[in-house]
C-alpha positions in Angstrom: -31.1 22.9 18.5 -31.6 19.4 17.2 -30.7 18.7 13.5 -31.8 15.6 11.7 -29.3 14.7 8.9 -31.9 13.0 6.7 -34.3 14.0 4.0 -36.6 11.0 4.8 -40.2 12.2 5.6 -40.7 9.0 7.5 -37.8 9.8 9.9 -39.0 13.4 10.3 -42.4 12.1 11.3 -41.0 9.6 13.7 -38.6 12.2 15.3 -41.5 14.5 15.9 -42.9 11.9 18.3 -40.0 12.6 20.7 -38.9 16.1 19.7 -41.1 19.2 19.5 -38.6 21.2 17.6 -35.8 20.2 15.2 -34.5 21.2 11.8 -33.7 19.0 8.8 -30.4 19.2 7.0 -29.9 16.2 4.7 -26.3 14.9 4.5 -25.2 14.6 0.9 -22.2 12.3 1.4 -20.2 9.6 -0.4 -21.7 6.4 1.1 -18.7 4.3 0.4 -18.0 1.9 3.2 -14.5 1.1 4.4 -13.6 -2.5 3.7 -12.8 -3.3 7.3 -16.3 -2.4 8.5 -18.3 -5.4 9.5 -21.3 -5.8 7.1 -24.0 -5.4 9.8 -22.2 -2.3 11.1 -22.6 -0.5 7.8 -25.7 1.5 8.8 -24.1 2.7 12.0 -20.9 3.6 10.1 -22.9 5.7 7.6 -25.0 7.3 10.3 -21.8 8.5 12.0 -20.4 9.7 8.7 -23.6 11.7 7.9 -23.8 13.2 11.4 -20.1 14.3 11.2 -20.7 15.9 7.8 -23.5 18.0 9.1 -21.7 18.9 12.4 -18.8 20.1 10.3 -21.1 22.7 8.7 -21.1 25.0 11.7 -23.3 22.8 13.9 -20.8 21.9 16.7 -23.1 23.4 19.4 -26.2 21.5 18.0 -27.2 17.9 18.5 -26.9 16.3 15.1 -28.7 13.0 14.4 -27.5 10.8 11.6 -29.3 7.6 10.5 -29.1 4.8 8.0 -31.1 1.6 7.5 -30.2 -1.6 5.8 -32.0 -4.9 5.1 -29.8 -8.0 5.5 -30.4 -11.4 4.1 -27.9 -14.3 3.5 -24.9 -12.2 4.4 -25.6 -9.3 2.0 -27.2 -5.9 2.5 -30.1 -5.1 0.3 -30.2 -1.4 -0.5 -32.8 0.6 -2.4 -33.8 -1.0 -5.7 -32.3 0.5 -8.8 -35.2 -0.6 -11.1 -38.5 -2.5 -11.0 -36.8 -5.7 -11.9 -34.3 -5.2 -9.1 -37.2 -4.6 -6.7 -38.9 -7.8 -7.9 -35.6 -9.8 -7.4 -35.3 -8.5 -3.8 -38.9 -9.2 -3.0 -38.6 -12.8 -4.4 -35.5 -13.3 -2.2 -37.4 -12.1 0.9 -40.5 -14.1 0.1 -41.4 -16.7 2.8 -38.2 -15.9 4.8 -36.9 -14.0 7.8 -34.4 -11.1 7.4 -32.9 -8.5 9.6 -33.5 -4.7 9.4 -30.7 -2.8 11.1 -30.9 1.0 11.6 -27.7 2.7 12.7 -28.0 6.0 14.5 -25.4 8.6 15.6 -25.8 11.5 17.9 -23.1 14.2 17.9 -23.1 17.1 20.3 -19.9 19.2 20.8 -17.1 16.7 21.3 -19.4 13.8 22.2 -20.6 11.0 19.9 -23.0 8.2 20.8 -23.8 5.7 18.1 -25.8 2.4 18.1 -27.4 -0.1 15.9 -30.9 -1.5 16.5 -32.0 -4.8 14.9 -35.5 -6.1 14.1 -36.3 -9.5 12.6 -38.9 -9.4 9.9 -40.6 -12.4 8.3 -42.4 -12.3 5.0 -45.3 -14.4 3.8 -44.7 -16.6 0.8 -45.4 -14.2 -2.1 -46.8 -15.0 -5.5 -45.5 -13.4 -8.6 -48.7 -11.5 -8.9 -48.5 -10.1 -5.4 -45.0 -8.9 -6.1 -46.0 -7.3 -9.4 -49.0 -5.6 -7.8 -46.9 -4.2 -5.0 -44.2 -2.9 -7.3 -46.9 -1.2 -9.4 -47.8 0.9 -6.4 -44.3 2.6 -6.7 -43.8 2.2 -3.0 -40.7 -0.1 -3.1 -38.5 2.1 -5.2 -37.1 4.4 -2.5 -36.9 1.9 0.4 -34.1 -0.5 1.5 -35.1 -4.1 0.7 -37.8 -2.8 -1.7 -40.6 -2.5 0.8 -42.2 -0.2 3.3 -43.7 -1.8 6.4 -45.6 1.4 7.2 -47.4 1.4 3.9 -48.8 -1.1 1.5 -45.9 -3.3 2.2 -47.5 -4.2 5.5 -49.5 -6.9 3.7 -46.2 -8.7 2.8 -45.1 -9.0 6.5 -46.1 -12.2 8.4 -44.5 -10.9 11.7 -41.7 -9.0 13.4 -39.6 -9.5 16.4 -38.3 -6.1 17.7 -39.0 -2.5 17.2 -41.6 -1.7 14.5 -40.3 1.9 14.1 -36.8 0.6 13.5 -38.1 -1.1 10.3 -39.6 2.2 9.2 -36.2 3.8 9.7 -35.9 5.3 13.2 -35.7 3.3 16.4 -37.7 6.0 18.3 -37.5 4.6 21.9 -33.8 3.9 21.9 -33.1 7.2 20.1 -35.1 9.0 22.8 -32.9 7.4 25.6 -29.7 8.2 23.8 -30.8 11.8 23.1 -31.4 12.4 26.8 -28.1 10.7 27.6 -26.0 12.9 25.3 -27.7 16.1 26.4 -27.5 15.2 30.1 -23.8 14.3 29.8 -23.1 17.7 28.1 -24.8 19.6 30.9 -22.5 18.0 33.6 
C-alpha cells in the first residue's frame, strides 16, 4: 500500500498520475525546523519528518510519501500567508523577480528512506497593485506557499519557469516516480 502523508488535493491529484491506488493520511506534526538544517533543505527535512510520523502509526510495511514545498527569495523561505496583507507583501516581493520553489520528498518503506529536493526557478511579471489586489480577492493565495498557485489563476502572474512545472504545484511527479520504483525495487531484492 502507498500512503500519501498530505491533505493537499493538488498532491493527491498529481500522485494519481503515477499511482492507481493509494491512501491519504495527513501528517499533523510540529513543523519546527532544527537550527542546523540549511534553509533550502527545510522542505526535505519536513518531508522526512511527516513520512516518519505516518510510518510510526503502524505503516512500517507500507510505502509512505511525505512532501513539503517552500518558496525562497533573498535568503528567506516564504510560507503560506497569514493574512491578505501578508499575501500582498509576498506578491510585491515576488513581482518582477525570479525565485526558487523547492519541494522536498521522502519515501519510507520498511527500514529504507529515500529523500530528495527538487528545485524550479519561477519568474514573475512586474505586477501592479491592482493585479495583486485582484488576485488576492480570488482567495487562491491564502493556502499556498509564496501566496500563489501556478496551476490556478496565479498562472497569469508567471512570466516563465525553468524546471519541473509540477514541482511548483507541490509534487515533482517524474522524479517521485523514479524514486518510488527505486525504493520498491530495492525492497524486493
